Structure formats: C-alpha cells, structure tokens
N, C-alpha and C positions, 0 to 999 in steps of 0.2 A: 365318351364322345360318340363311339360307335352305337351305343344304345339310343342316344338322342336322335341319330339319323334313322334308326329303326322305328322310333316313335314318329318321326317326321314323315317317313314313307307311309305309315299307317294313316296319319292325319290327311295325307294327300288322297288317300282312298275315300275318306269321309267327306272332303270338300276340296274344290279346286283352289289352288293357291297361286296367286300372281307372283311373278319373279321378284317384284319390288317388296313383297311382304314375306318372302321366304326366310329372311334373317329373323324377323320378328316371330314368325311361326316356329322357327327352330328354338328360339329363346323360350317361348311358351312351352314347347315340348320338354326342354331341359328342366324347366321349373316344375312341371307336372311330374316328371319322372323322379326328380329329386324329392319332392314332397311324398310321393307314394313309396319311394325306397326307404324313407325313414320309418314307415309303418309296417315294413315287412316282418313277418314272424321269423323267417329264415333269410339272412342276407344273401345266400346263394341263389335266391330266386329273382335277383335283380334283372336278369335277362329273360325271364319267363314270358312266353307269348301273351298270356292274358294280362300280365302287368303292363307290358308295352301297349296293348290295346287300351287298357284303362287309362294310361297316361295320355294316349292319343285322344280319348274321349274327353278327358279333362281339358286338354289343349284346344279341342274343337269347340267346347263350350266357351272358353275364354276368348278364342279368336272370333267367334260369332258375336259375343258381347262387344268386343272392341270394334268390329265392323259396324255394328248397329250404332254405336256411339259416335263413330267417325263420319258416318253417312246417314244422317237422320232423314234425308229425303225418302219418302215412302211411296212415291209414284210420280208418273208423268203422263201427259196426254199429247199425242201427235195426230191431229185430224180425228178420225174415227177410232183410232187405236188408243187404248188406255191400259197402262201397266201399273199395278199397285203391289208394293211389298208390305207384308204384315210382320213387323219386327217381333211382336209378341209370339206369333206362331213359329218363327224361325228360332227364337230363343227357347221355346217350349220343346221343339224337336231336338235342339242341341242338348238340353237338359235331360231329356229322355234317353238319348244316345249315351251321354256321359254316365247316367245312373245305371243303365243296362251293362255297360262295359265294366264299371266299378263292381257291380254285383257278380259278374263272372270272375273277377279276380279276388273276391272276398275271402276265399279260403287261404290266400297267400298273405293277407293283411291281418294285423292285430287290431282288435276292437278296443280302442281306448276311450270310447264314449260311455261305457257302462260302469256304473259304480254301485256296488252292493255293500251296504253298511251292516245291516242285521235284520233278523226276522222280527 
C-alpha cells in the first residue's frame, strides 16, 4: 500500500489530479505497480525508484486515456476566445512519457517478449 502511494505521488507530479478522481488514480497506480512487479527480475526491487516512476508513467497513460474517453469535448468558443484540446496529442505525450519511464526501468524487468528457437 505504501508503494502505491509512492506511485500516486509521482503521478501527481506528471499531471494534476482532482480530488474526486484520486481514488481512481490510486487504483490505476496499484494496477500498474502490480503488473510491473510481476515482471521484476529480482522481487527485492519492488520499491526501486525507477520502477515506481515506470508504474506512474503507465498509470499516467491510462488516466489520460480514461479522461479523453470521459470528456470527448475537444473545444469551446466564448466570444473571440477559442480553446481546443487535441486528444491525439495528449495521448501521444502520455505514451512517450510512459515509454521513456519504462525504458529507464528496463534493467529491473525481465524481457518475456523474446523467443529464440534455433539458428
């Protein structure tokens, strides 16, 4: 539970979180940390800083995706002022952040996507 709050505090550094979505964000952090913990080469690294950041990156991506799906409005206009959100760019930024943080934790994780059969 302590590690989940450590991930949540890192997630709050990546994106502002409203008080009503904090419970959902904590659940995303717990799920991301649990998924990455299963891939650890050494279970003792569960509280390693780069793993906590990688889980925060994954939770950031999932939270951004959820926000985009819940609020499909991409803009509004008030007089001469016009504001437009670009969901594809927000998701792209979240994906890049997630991938960068996962790459920084790669030395802690096992690579289970590689299969070598023979030469």
